VOFIRO-654120 format. One record per residue (C-alpha): x, y, z; residue number from 1. Coordinates in steps of 0.05 Angstrom, whole numbers, plus 5000, padded with zeros to 4 digits. Layout:
VOFIRO-654120
{atom {X,Y,Z},NUM}
...
end
This chain:
VOFIRO-654120
{atom {3620,7212,3396},1}
{atom {3659,7260,3442},2}
{atom {3727,7282,3417},3}
{atom {3786,7302,3460},4}
{atom {3848,7334,3429},5}
{atom {3916,7318,3458},6}
{atom {3986,7342,3438},7}
{atom {4027,7294,3396},8}
{atom {4094,7284,3362},9}
{atom {4131,7342,3395},10}
{atom {4195,7335,3353},11}
{atom {4160,7310,3290},12}
{atom {4113,7366,3268},13}
{atom {4079,7377,3335},14}
{atom {4009,7365,3309},15}
{atom {3953,7347,3358},16}
{atom {3917,7280,3358},17}
{atom {3843,7267,3368},18}
{atom {3814,7214,3414},19}
{atom {3741,7197,3408},20}
{atom {3695,7167,3461},21}
{atom {3623,7143,3460},22}
{atom {3572,7194,3484},23}
{atom {3548,7145,3537},24}
{atom {3615,7150,3573},25}
{atom {3631,7205,3623},26}
{atom {3697,7236,3601},27}
{atom {3739,7281,3646},28}
{atom {3800,7319,3622},29}
{atom {3853,7326,3677},30}
{atom {3891,7387,3653},31}
{atom {3935,7434,3693},32}
{atom {3928,7510,3686},33}
{atom {3997,7521,3657},34}
{atom {3981,7482,3594},35}
{atom {3937,7538,3568},36}
{atom {3988,7594,3579},37}
{atom {4014,7630,3517},38}
{atom {4085,7624,3492},39}
{atom {4135,7677,3513},40}
{atom {4153,7725,3457},41}
{atom {4226,7744,3442},42}
{atom {4218,7806,3485},43}
{atom {4196,7764,3544},44}
{atom {4255,7718,3535},45}
{atom {4303,7777,3532},46}
{atom {4274,7807,3596},47}
{atom {4291,7743,3634},48}
{atom {4363,7748,3611},49}
{atom {4367,7822,3626},50}
{atom {4343,7811,3697},51}
{atom {4377,7748,3723},52}
{atom {4361,7720,3792},53}
{atom {4419,7724,3840},54}
{atom {4475,7730,3788},55}
{atom {4507,7778,3739},56}
{atom {4483,7777,3667},57}
{atom {4516,7728,3619},58}
{atom {4550,7787,3584},59}
{atom {4581,7809,3650},60}
{atom {4605,7738,3665},61}
{atom {4633,7731,3594},62}
{atom {4680,7791,3600},63}
{atom {4736,7750,3630},64}
{atom {4716,7683,3599},65}
{atom {4766,7646,3555},66}
{atom {4727,7581,3545},67}
{atom {4651,7572,3548},68}
{atom {4610,7508,3558},69}
{atom {4535,7509,3544},70}
{atom {4502,7446,3573},71}
{atom {4432,7431,3549},72}
{atom {4380,7378,3566},73}
{atom {4375,7320,3518},74}
{atom {4320,7297,3470},75}
{atom {4281,7264,3528},76}
{atom {4263,7334,3552},77}
{atom {4217,7382,3515},78}
{atom {4259,7446,3522},79}
{atom {4262,7483,3456},80}
{atom {4334,7503,3470},81}
{atom {4342,7541,3405},82}
{atom {4290,7591,3428},83}
{atom {4334,7616,3485},84}
{atom {4401,7614,3450},85}
{atom {4399,7681,3413},86}
{atom {4409,7725,3475},87}
{atom {4463,7678,3502},88}
{atom {4503,7676,3437},89}
{atom {4493,7751,3425},90}
{atom {4522,7765,3495},91}
{atom {4582,7721,3482},92}
{atom {4595,7752,3414},93}
{atom {4589,7822,3442},94}
{atom {4642,7806,3494},95}
{atom {4688,7779,3440},96}
{atom {4686,7705,3456},97}
{atom {4707,7668,3391},98}
{atom {4661,7614,3364},99}
{atom {4719,7564,3370},100}
{atom {4719,7574,3445},101}
{atom {4645,7557,3454},102}
{atom {4621,7486,3457},103}
{atom {4555,7451,3470},104}
{atom {4547,7389,3513},105}
{atom {4481,7350,3521},106}
{atom {4465,7329,3593},107}
{atom {4455,7256,3578},108}
{atom {4467,7226,3647},109}
{atom {4465,7152,3628},110}
{atom {4419,7160,3568},111}
{atom {4443,7139,3499},112}
{atom {4481,7189,3457},113}
{atom {4445,7242,3415},114}
{atom {4451,7243,3339},115}
{atom {4460,7300,3290},116}
{atom {4385,7298,3278},117}
{atom {4372,7305,3353},118}
{atom {4421,7363,3358},119}
{atom {4386,7400,3301},120}
{atom {4318,7390,3334},121}
{atom {4342,7419,3400},122}
{atom {4392,7472,3377},123}
{atom {4374,7490,3306},124}
{atom {4414,7479,3242},125}
{atom {4455,7543,3248},126}
{atom {4482,7526,3317},127}
{atom {4499,7454,3298},128}
{atom {4538,7479,3238},129}
{atom {4573,7536,3275},130}
{atom {4595,7506,3341},131}
{atom {4624,7439,3364},132}
{atom {4578,7393,3402},133}
{atom {4606,7336,3445},134}
{atom {4563,7280,3471},135}
{atom {4573,7266,3545},136}
{atom {4605,7199,3561},137}
{atom {4593,7179,3634},138}
{atom {4644,7122,3628},139}
{atom {4704,7163,3606},140}
{atom {4733,7233,3607},141}
{atom {4703,7254,3673},142}
{atom {4745,7291,3724},143}
{atom {4744,7274,3797},144}
{atom {4730,7336,3840},145}
{atom {4731,7301,3907},146}
{atom {4674,7275,3950},147}
{atom {4610,7314,3963},148}
{atom {4595,7335,4035},149}
{atom {4554,7271,4042},150}
{atom {4610,7227,4016},151}
{atom {4589,7216,3943},152}
{atom {4649,7214,3895},153}
{atom {4639,7270,3845},154}
{atom {4662,7259,3774},155}
{atom {4641,7311,3722},156}
{atom {4650,7319,3647},157}
{atom {4722,7339,3633},158}
{atom {4705,7388,3577},159}
{atom {4656,7425,3623},160}
{atom {4707,7430,3678},161}
{atom {4759,7457,3629},162}
{atom {4716,7518,3614},163}
{atom {4714,7580,3657},164}
{atom {4642,7601,3639},165}
{atom {4591,7546,3649},166}
{atom {4519,7555,3628},167}
{atom {4461,7505,3633},168}
{atom {4395,7504,3595},169}
{atom {4335,7461,3612},170}
{atom {4264,7460,3637},171}
{atom {4228,7451,3703},172}
{atom {4175,7395,3701},173}
{atom {4150,7346,3754},174}
{atom {4201,7291,3768},175}
{atom {4193,7225,3806},176}
{atom {4258,7231,3845},177}
{atom {4272,7305,3859},178}
{atom {4201,7332,3858},179}
{atom {4215,7377,3799},180}
{atom {4268,7368,3746},181}
{atom {4310,7424,3717},182}
{atom {4358,7466,3760},183}
{atom {4419,7427,3780},184}
{atom {4398,7362,3748},185}
{atom {4434,7389,3687},186}
{atom {4498,7372,3726},187}
{atom {4475,7314,3769},188}
{atom {4462,7266,3736},189}
{atom {4467,7304,3670},190}
{atom {4542,7309,3661},191}
{atom {4568,7266,3718},192}
{atom {4608,7203,3714},193}
{atom {4579,7134,3724},194}
{atom {4607,7128,3794},195}
{atom {4570,7191,3816},196}
{atom {4505,7173,3780},197}
{atom {4502,7104,3810},198}
{atom {4514,7130,3880},199}
{atom {4461,7184,3869},200}
{atom {4408,7135,3847},201}
{atom {4421,7084,3902},202}
{atom {4459,7107,3964},203}
{atom {4430,7178,3963},204}
{atom {4359,7155,3946},205}
{atom {4360,7104,4003},206}
{atom {4374,7159,4054},207}
{atom {4301,7182,4049},208}
{atom {4256,7150,3997},209}
{atom {4196,7180,4033},210}
{atom {4221,7250,4016},211}
{atom {4218,7236,3941},212}
{atom {4161,7237,3890},213}
{atom {4127,7280,3838},214}
{atom {4123,7351,3864},215}
{atom {4158,7335,3930},216}
{atom {4218,7381,3944},217}
{atom {4215,7396,4018},218}
{atom {4271,7357,4052},219}
{atom {4283,7317,3988},220}
{atom {4348,7279,3998},221}
{atom {4364,7273,3924},222}
{atom {4355,7348,3912},223}
{atom {4400,7363,3972},224}
{atom {4455,7323,3939},225}
{atom {4444,7359,3873},226}
{atom {4452,7426,3907},227}
{atom {4519,7406,3937},228}
{atom {4546,7378,3872},229}
{atom {4523,7440,3833},230}
{atom {4564,7483,3880},231}
{atom {4625,7438,3869},232}
{atom {4615,7439,3793},233}
{atom {4623,7514,3784},234}
{atom {4559,7521,3742},235}
{atom {4549,7597,3741},236}
{atom {4483,7606,3704},237}
{atom {4422,7563,3694},238}
{atom {4365,7577,3645},239}
{atom {4300,7540,3662},240}
{atom {4234,7541,3624},241}
{atom {4164,7522,3643},242}
{atom {4129,7488,3584},243}
{atom {4057,7496,3562},244}
{atom {4012,7443,3530},245}
{atom {4040,7458,3461},246}
{atom {4113,7447,3479},247}
{atom {4127,7522,3482},248}
{atom {4163,7564,3535},249}
{atom {4111,7601,3576},250}
{atom {4156,7624,3633},251}
{atom {4232,7632,3637},252}
{atom {4279,7636,3696},253}
{atom {4352,7656,3689},254}
{atom {4406,7664,3741},255}
{atom {4447,7631,3796},256}
{atom {4428,7558,3791},257}
{atom {4399,7547,3860},258}
{atom {4364,7614,3864},259}
{atom {4331,7612,3796},260}
{atom {4309,7540,3807},261}
{atom {4275,7559,3873},262}
{atom {4236,7614,3838},263}
{atom {4219,7568,3780},264}
{atom {4194,7512,3825},265}
{atom {4146,7559,3861},266}
{atom {4115,7576,3794},267}
{atom {4117,7504,3771},268}
{atom {4076,7480,3830},269}
{atom {4015,7515,3803},270}
{atom {4033,7510,3730},271}
{atom {4032,7433,3728},272}
{atom {3986,7419,3786},273}
{atom {3928,7373,3768},274}
{atom {3865,7358,3807},275}
{atom {3862,7283,3821},276}
{atom {3804,7239,3799},277}
{atom {3813,7169,3830},278}
{atom {3773,7106,3816},279}
{atom {3763,7117,3741},280}
{atom {3744,7058,3696},281}
{atom {3790,7080,3640},282}
{atom {3851,7124,3646},283}
{atom {3881,7150,3581},284}
{atom {3950,7179,3593},285}
{atom {3982,7214,3533},286}
{atom {4058,7215,3529},287}
{atom {4080,7280,3496},288}
{atom {4135,7322,3527},289}
{atom {4176,7261,3548},290}
{atom {4145,7212,3500},291}
{atom {4209,7170,3496},292}
{atom {4203,7159,3571},293}
{atom {4130,7138,3570},294}
{atom {4135,7097,3634},295}
{atom {4128,7163,3671},296}
{atom {4055,7161,3652},297}
{atom {4044,7102,3699},298}
{atom {4055,7147,3760},299}
{atom {3991,7187,3751},300}
{atom {3952,7131,3717},301}
{atom {3958,7082,3775},302}
{atom {3932,7136,3823},303}
{atom {3871,7148,3778},304}
{atom {3847,7079,3758},305}
{atom {3795,7034,3791},306}
{atom {3836,6977,3821},307}
{atom {3777,6929,3822},308}
{atom {3767,6934,3747},309}
{atom {3802,6987,3705},310}
{atom {3840,6998,3641},311}
{atom {3902,7042,3633},312}
{atom {3917,7066,3562},313}
{atom {3982,7099,3542},314}
{atom {3980,7139,3478},315}
{atom {4052,7145,3455},316}
{atom {4080,7160,3386},317}
{atom {4156,7156,3391},318}
{atom {4188,7146,3322},319}
{atom {4257,7133,3353},320}
{atom {4229,7089,3408},321}
{atom {4241,7093,3483},322}
{atom {4306,7123,3506},323}
{atom {4366,7078,3517},324}
{atom {4381,7082,3592},325}
{atom {4444,7045,3611},326}
{atom {4426,7043,3685},327}
{atom {4353,7020,3686},328}
{atom {4331,6992,3619},329}
{atom {4333,6918,3598},330}
{atom {4391,6893,3556},331}
{atom {4372,6820,3552},332}
{atom {4314,6773,3565},333}
{atom {4328,6767,3639},334}
{atom {4375,6825,3655},335}
{atom {4389,6898,3643},336}
{atom {4429,6957,3670},337}
{atom {4455,6952,3741},338}
{atom {4391,6981,3771},339}
{atom {4342,6948,3723},340}
{atom {4283,6913,3756},341}
{atom {4245,6861,3717},342}
{atom {4173,6881,3726},343}
{atom {4117,6834,3745},344}
{atom {4045,6835,3719},345}
{atom {3999,6893,3738},346}
{atom {3949,6885,3795},347}
{atom {3896,6833,3780},348}
{atom {3840,6881,3764},349}
{atom {3880,6927,3718},350}
{atom {3891,6919,3643},351}
{atom {3943,6959,3604},352}
{atom {3939,6981,3531},353}
{atom {3995,7017,3494},354}
{atom {3971,7053,3432},355}
{atom {4030,7069,3387},356}
{atom {4044,7077,3313},357}
{atom {4115,7055,3327},358}
{atom {4112,6994,3373},359}
{atom {4172,6950,3391},360}
{atom {4180,6888,3435},361}
{atom {4218,6920,3492},362}
{atom {4183,6988,3500},363}
{atom {4145,6968,3562},364}
{atom {4203,6940,3603},365}
{atom {4200,6994,3657},366}
{atom {4128,6980,3678},367}
{atom {4102,6911,3655},368}
{atom {4121,6847,3619},369}
{atom {4105,6850,3545},370}
{atom {4056,6793,3550},371}
{atom {4014,6833,3600},372}
{atom {4005,6892,3553},373}
{atom {3957,6897,3494},374}
{atom {3989,6934,3437},375}
{atom {3948,6974,3387},376}
{atom {3969,7017,3327},377}
{atom {3915,7070,3326},378}
{atom {3858,7099,3367},379}
{atom {3803,7062,3330},380}
{atom {3834,6995,3348},381}
{atom {3843,7019,3420},382}
{atom {3771,7043,3426},383}
{atom {3745,6976,3401},384}
{atom {3782,6941,3458},385}
{atom {3755,6991,3508},386}
{atom {3683,6983,3484},387}
{atom {3690,6907,3492},388}
{atom {3710,6919,3564},389}
{atom {3657,6972,3578},390}
{atom {3598,6962,3530},391}
{atom {3552,7008,3569},392}
{atom {3575,7062,3616},393}
{atom {3646,7081,3636},394}
{atom {3681,7137,3674},395}
{atom {3741,7161,3634},396}
{atom {3799,7206,3654},397}
{atom {3843,7235,3599},398}
{atom {3911,7261,3621},399}
{atom {3936,7306,3564},400}
{atom {4009,7295,3582},401}
{atom {4024,7242,3634},402}
{atom {4098,7258,3630},403}
{atom {4091,7331,3650},404}
{atom {4036,7335,3703},405}
{atom {4029,7317,3777},406}
{atom {3973,7311,3828},407}
{atom {3981,7369,3877},408}
end
């Protein structure tokens, strides 16, 4: 047997999992170069804050600040936010900003609210117990700032707008809409109101769907809208990480939101770029960094599998299940959020297996009907199904993290 190790359970011990394959099968691991990069040490993180891109340091910005908002990406993103908080909080403390005037806001967009457990995973126990944290509610308490230059009504979290120092923390990873996430997505859709988020995902997207896709940023209509709304929002500083294959920060970009994002994206293009391998009999896509949005794995899988006769396997261990998404997930047998699309069966020659220790009956709603997916609870059970399908030879592609890679 050949054994391939993949990352697993990011927020639950972060221990790797092993997948075994028969020696008679040809197994190819599709891994980007950035996954092997080492984690930044505290000195490396401090250097990024000491040398911001296109903006003053946080300490300089904090000198006249009365109220501070720190917006961070939610539990659907791998950013270890607590790793970058020490230099931020030290700068605020040094400039005399009281703890009571600092608050944290998760950039939920239209995801479900985070819990105390989620906050502790992302921010650390000390921060949760020292500072107030307010879940973002896209349906209420959002302030209207006017229309964007393209005519989108811009509603943004009221608590964020109340503050005079506004900091965002997230990570840059491939994204199906804007090419690469991070940057201004912390604002749009992160802390926008429902009116803005709906317009962004429909009216804006329809202006140029051909400009969108994993790794596509040139002329991207959705990113252009984000840039305009970020300017309206008054976000002064954005902190963006690149993530390695162990969920650690390997590179860090700090500064003016549009400038630091541009620098981060240039690095991300190589960091996450993966050489394609089309026409494979079996594609195993591991969901790790964004395991509670496992449908992202389908994007690379469908480009890799043999359409005439192929099997796609998702390996996903998500104890809390797939994220609640009020805009696109199902909320009934025949209906869902306003932009939910009930999926049809996969192409005739393709079979889908989801291997999960924590299965539920609605986890596949974004990519296939439940009756079209074989569910397994462990790799041994999965391998048995694969060997029934391919008793002799097979070409296998393993994607270590189908939620955080793209085909260049």
